[in-house]
C-alpha positions as CSV (number, residue, x, y, z in Angstrom):
1,M,-3.0,10.8,-10.9
2,D,-0.3,11.2,-13.6
3,N,-2.2,11.6,-16.9
4,N,0.4,9.5,-18.6
5,K,-0.5,6.5,-16.3
6,Q,-4.3,6.9,-16.4
7,Q,-4.6,3.7,-18.4
8,I,-3.8,1.7,-15.2
9,F,-7.3,2.4,-13.9
10,E,-9.2,2.5,-17.2
11,D,-12.2,0.1,-17.6
12,N,-12.3,-0.4,-13.8
13,P,-15.6,-2.1,-13.1
14,Y,-15.5,-1.0,-9.5
15,W,-14.9,2.7,-10.2
16,D,-17.0,4.9,-8.0
17,E,-17.1,8.5,-9.4
18,Q,-18.4,9.9,-6.1
19,N,-15.9,8.1,-4.1
20,Q,-13.0,9.8,-6.0
21,N,-14.2,13.3,-5.0
22,P,-11.8,14.8,-2.4
23,S,-14.6,17.2,-1.2
24,N,-16.7,14.2,-0.1
25,H,-14.0,13.4,2.6
26,E,-12.2,16.7,3.1
27,E,-13.1,16.7,6.8
28,M,-10.3,14.1,7.1
29,Q,-7.8,16.8,6.3
30,N,-9.3,19.6,8.4
31,S,-8.2,18.6,11.9
32,P,-5.9,21.3,13.4
33,D,-3.7,18.7,15.1
34,G,-3.7,16.2,12.2
35,D,-5.5,13.5,14.2
36,N,-8.5,13.2,11.8
37,N,-11.0,14.2,14.5
38,I,-14.3,13.3,12.9
39,S,-16.9,11.2,14.4
40,A,-17.8,7.8,13.0
41,D,-21.4,8.7,12.7
42,S,-20.8,11.8,10.7
43,Y,-18.4,10.0,8.5
44,K,-21.0,7.2,7.8
45,Q,-23.6,9.8,6.9
46,N,-21.3,11.4,4.4
47,D,-20.2,8.1,3.0
48,D,-23.8,6.7,2.6
49,K,-24.6,9.6,0.3
50,S,-22.1,8.4,-2.2
51,C,-22.5,4.7,-1.9
52,S,-25.0,2.2,-3.4
53,D,-27.2,0.1,-1.1
54,S,-25.0,-2.9,-1.8
55,V,-21.7,-1.1,-0.8
56,K,-21.9,0.6,2.6
57,K,-18.6,2.0,3.7
58,T,-18.6,2.8,7.4
59,I,-15.0,3.6,8.1
60,P,-14.4,4.1,11.8
61,A,-12.8,7.5,12.2
62,E,-11.2,8.6,15.4
63,N,-13.0,11.1,17.5
64,K,-11.1,10.8,20.8
65,T,-8.1,8.7,21.7
66,S,-10.0,7.4,24.7
67,D,-12.6,5.9,22.3
68,F,-10.0,3.4,21.2
69,D,-8.9,2.6,24.7
70,E,-12.1,1.0,25.8
71,S,-11.9,-2.4,24.1
72,L,-8.6,-3.4,22.7
73,P,-8.5,-6.8,21.0
74,E,-6.2,-9.5,22.3
75,I,-2.7,-9.5,20.8
76,K,-0.2,-12.3,20.5
77,V,3.4,-11.9,19.1
78,S,6.0,-14.5,18.2
79,E,9.3,-14.3,16.3
80,D,11.2,-16.7,14.1
81,E,14.3,-16.4,12.0
82,N,12.6,-14.7,9.1
83,A,9.6,-12.8,10.5
84,L,7.6,-11.3,13.4
85,N,4.2,-13.0,13.7
86,F,1.2,-11.2,15.1
87,I,-2.3,-12.3,16.0
88,V,-4.9,-9.5,16.6
89,G,-8.1,-11.1,17.9
90,N,-8.1,-14.2,15.8
91,V,-6.5,-12.7,12.7
92,A,-2.9,-13.5,12.0
93,F,-0.4,-11.5,9.9
94,R,3.3,-11.9,9.3
95,M,6.0,-9.2,9.0
96,I,9.0,-10.4,6.9
97,K,12.4,-9.3,8.2
98,I,14.5,-7.6,5.5
99,Q,18.3,-7.2,6.0
100,G,19.4,-3.6,5.4
101,S,21.8,-3.1,2.5
102,S,22.5,-1.0,-0.6
103,F,20.8,-1.4,-3.9
104,T,20.2,0.4,-7.2
105,M,16.8,2.1,-7.2
106,G,15.2,3.1,-10.5
107,I,16.2,2.4,-14.1
108,P,19.5,3.4,-15.7
109,V,19.6,5.3,-19.0
110,D,21.5,3.8,-21.9
111,K,24.8,5.0,-23.2
112,D,23.0,7.6,-25.3
113,G,21.2,9.0,-22.3
114,K,17.9,7.5,-23.4
115,I,15.4,5.5,-21.4
116,G,13.8,2.2,-22.5
117,K,10.5,1.7,-24.2
118,N,7.5,2.2,-21.8
119,V,9.8,3.5,-19.1
120,F,8.8,6.8,-17.5
121,V,11.3,9.6,-16.8
122,D,10.4,9.6,-13.1
123,E,12.0,6.1,-12.8
124,T,15.4,7.7,-13.6
125,P,18.1,8.3,-12.9
126,A,19.1,5.0,-11.3
127,H,20.8,5.8,-8.0
128,Q,22.3,4.0,-5.0
129,V,20.2,3.7,-1.9
130,T,21.2,2.3,1.5
131,L,18.5,1.1,3.8
132,N,18.5,0.1,7.5
133,S,17.0,-3.3,8.3
134,F,13.2,-3.3,8.5
135,C,10.1,-5.5,8.3
136,I,7.4,-5.4,5.7
137,G,4.0,-7.2,5.5
138,E,4.0,-10.6,3.9
139,T,0.8,-9.5,2.2
140,T,-1.2,-6.3,1.9
141,V,-3.6,-5.6,4.8
142,T,-6.6,-7.8,4.4
143,Q,-10.2,-6.9,5.1
144,E,-10.2,-9.3,8.0
145,L,-7.2,-7.6,9.6
146,W,-8.7,-4.2,9.0
147,Q,-11.9,-5.2,10.7
148,A,-10.0,-6.9,13.6
149,V,-8.1,-3.7,14.3
150,L,-11.0,-1.2,13.8
151,Q,-13.7,-3.6,14.9
152,A,-16.3,-2.5,12.3
153,Y,-17.0,-3.1,8.6
154,D,-15.5,-0.8,6.2
155,V,-16.5,-2.1,2.7
156,S,-18.8,-4.8,1.6
157,I,-17.1,-8.2,2.0
158,K,-17.9,-10.7,-0.6
159,E,-19.4,-13.9,0.7
160,N,-17.1,-16.9,0.7
161,R,-14.1,-14.8,-0.2
162,E,-11.6,-14.7,2.6
163,N,-8.3,-12.9,2.7
164,L,-9.2,-10.3,0.2
165,P,-6.9,-7.2,0.3
166,K,-8.4,-4.1,2.0
167,V,-9.2,-1.6,-0.8
168,K,-11.1,1.6,-1.2
169,I,-9.1,3.2,1.6
170,S,-7.4,6.6,1.3
171,W,-3.9,7.3,2.6
172,N,-5.5,9.2,5.4
173,D,-7.8,6.3,6.3
174,C,-4.7,4.1,6.6
175,Q,-3.1,6.4,9.1
176,I,-6.2,5.8,11.4
177,F,-5.7,2.1,11.1
178,I,-2.0,2.3,11.8
179,K,-2.6,4.5,14.9
180,R,-5.1,2.0,16.3
181,L,-2.8,-0.9,15.5
182,N,0.0,0.8,17.3
183,M,-2.2,1.2,20.4
184,I,-3.1,-2.5,20.3
185,T,0.5,-3.8,19.8
186,G,2.7,-1.2,21.5
187,R,4.7,-1.1,18.3
188,K,5.4,1.6,15.7
189,F,3.9,0.3,12.5
190,R,3.9,2.6,9.5
191,M,3.8,2.5,5.8
192,P,6.9,1.6,3.9
193,T,8.9,4.3,2.2
194,E,9.0,4.1,-1.6
195,A,12.7,2.9,-1.4
196,E,11.8,0.2,1.1
197,W,8.9,-0.9,-1.1
198,E,11.1,-1.2,-4.2
199,F,13.9,-3.0,-2.3
200,A,11.4,-5.5,-0.9
201,A,9.8,-6.0,-4.3
202,K,13.2,-6.7,-5.9
203,G,13.9,-9.4,-3.3
204,G,16.3,-7.5,-1.0
205,T,19.8,-9.0,-0.6
206,L,18.4,-12.2,-2.2
207,S,17.4,-10.4,-5.4
208,K,17.6,-12.3,-8.7
209,N,17.0,-9.0,-10.6
210,T,13.7,-10.0,-12.2
211,I,11.5,-7.5,-13.9
212,Y,8.6,-8.2,-11.6
213,S,8.6,-9.2,-7.9
214,G,9.7,-12.8,-7.9
215,A,9.7,-13.6,-11.6
216,S,10.3,-12.3,-15.1
217,R,7.1,-14.1,-16.2
218,L,4.3,-11.9,-14.7
219,G,1.6,-14.5,-14.7
220,L,3.5,-16.5,-12.0
221,V,3.4,-13.7,-9.5
222,A,0.7,-11.2,-10.3
223,W,-3.0,-10.8,-11.0
224,Y,-3.1,-8.1,-13.8
225,S,-5.3,-6.9,-16.6
226,A,-4.5,-9.8,-19.0
227,V,-5.8,-12.3,-16.5
228,G,-9.3,-10.7,-16.5
229,K,-10.2,-11.4,-12.9
230,P,-11.3,-9.1,-10.1
231,V,-9.2,-8.5,-7.0
232,Q,-8.1,-11.9,-5.6
233,P,-7.4,-13.3,-2.1
234,V,-3.8,-12.8,-1.1
235,K,-1.1,-15.5,-1.3
236,K,-2.6,-17.4,-4.2
237,L,0.4,-16.9,-6.5
238,K,4.2,-17.4,-6.2
239,A,6.1,-15.4,-3.6
240,N,9.3,-13.5,-4.3
241,E,12.8,-14.3,-3.0
242,L,11.8,-13.0,0.5
243,N,8.5,-14.9,0.6
244,I,6.5,-11.7,0.1
245,Y,3.4,-12.0,-2.0
246,D,1.5,-9.9,-4.6
247,M,3.9,-6.9,-4.9
248,S,3.5,-6.8,-8.7
249,G,-0.2,-7.1,-9.0
250,N,-3.7,-7.6,-7.5
251,V,-3.8,-4.2,-5.8
252,S,-1.5,-1.2,-5.9
253,E,-0.1,0.0,-2.6
254,W,0.2,3.3,-0.8
255,C,3.7,4.3,0.3
256,N,4.5,6.9,2.9
257,D,6.3,9.3,0.6
258,W,5.1,12.4,-1.1
259,Y,5.7,12.1,-4.8
260,G,8.4,14.1,-6.5
261,K,8.8,13.6,-10.3
262,E,12.5,14.6,-10.1
263,Y,13.2,13.4,-6.6
264,Y,15.5,10.6,-7.8
265,A,18.0,13.2,-9.0
266,N,18.3,14.7,-5.5
267,S,17.5,11.7,-3.3
268,P,19.8,11.2,-0.3
269,E,21.6,7.9,-0.3
270,N,20.7,6.8,3.2
271,N,17.1,5.9,4.0
272,P,15.4,8.3,1.6
273,Q,11.9,9.5,2.9
274,G,10.7,11.3,-0.2
275,P,10.1,15.1,-0.5
276,D,9.2,17.0,2.6
277,Q,5.8,18.1,1.1
278,G,3.6,17.6,-1.9
279,Q,0.1,17.1,-3.3
280,L,0.2,13.5,-4.3
281,K,1.3,10.3,-2.5
282,V,3.3,7.5,-4.1
283,I,1.6,4.3,-4.9
284,R,3.5,1.2,-6.1
285,G,2.9,-2.1,-7.7
286,G,0.4,-3.1,-10.4
287,S,-3.2,-4.1,-9.9
288,V,-5.8,-6.3,-11.6
289,F,-6.4,-3.3,-13.9
290,S,-2.7,-2.8,-14.8
291,T,-0.9,-3.6,-18.0
292,A,2.2,-5.8,-17.7
293,D,4.4,-2.7,-18.1
294,S,2.7,-1.1,-15.1
295,C,3.6,-4.0,-12.9
296,R,7.4,-3.6,-13.1
297,N,9.3,-3.2,-9.8
298,T,10.4,0.3,-10.7
299,M,7.1,1.7,-11.8
300,R,5.9,4.8,-9.9
301,M,2.3,6.0,-9.7
302,T,0.5,8.7,-7.7
303,L,-2.8,9.4,-6.0
304,D,-4.3,12.2,-3.9
305,P,-4.1,11.0,-0.3
306,K,-7.7,11.8,0.3
307,L,-9.0,9.6,-2.5
308,R,-10.1,5.9,-2.4
309,E,-9.7,3.6,-5.3
310,A,-11.1,0.1,-5.9
311,A,-7.7,-1.5,-6.5
312,V,-5.4,0.4,-4.1
313,G,-4.6,-0.9,-0.6
314,F,-1.5,-0.9,1.5
315,R,1.2,-3.0,3.2
316,L,2.6,-2.4,6.7
317,A,6.2,-1.7,7.6
318,L,8.1,-1.8,10.9
319,D,11.6,-0.8,11.9
320,L,13.8,-3.7,12.9
321,G,16.2,-3.4,15.7
């Protein structure tokens, strides 16, 4: 993680020192074909070594594709003017349609070439980006949806707390979930690009140019450090212009892109995908541990794709058309 942004995760009551060690889960990276071929049993054994008795993480990892073919949950799909609606088993989720357009990504410098207070240089230069139409999750992936897709527990689920975001998942874990979801639905779900995430957070073509996603008053749309609460169920606060929830707070979100500090200076205008390679993945959006400045729509953060963090989840994306 960028040292300048370490404060985002300071005083985290759920921080698990062992869970942040890439070596604990390096097997996820070692598959020669990139399919994360590690058995669920061996993964559970490794995970149990680094977890307390009260938090048992048994993330189902793919061993053979045929293992996922045996018992696919029922899927229902419907469409309305603003969204695609899915039900996996008995868990519903909604993918909001976003009309493609051009927008200004990042933050402009002032007339003297200086950036504003509490703005990081990697948020500059502001540049024009044009995106195709796409869909993005109305919320982050919840624990219920994760369990419905992978059909096993992955973290301790608090009693009487439904619709909590799925957290403590690495970027690599998310790829297993997406691959399984695509088998169930016959679609091509993926993570949003960094540009898609920012466009959606800003409200797309309906944007009112607010600092945060849906408001200039953060408390209306985000759970963040000043509120002093743990991770909350999704959709409890105000949505943004596109009826998307929690993009400024609650949990930060993995994006598909590798991180490049100077990428904005060389980014292609049409559908930028991020650098071709890197060591860190982009995460976007503030969390319950973030300061207000860290919840801005343009704020960029990073994390090793092998690591799991207590306030980092992800949101699905899907090409439209």
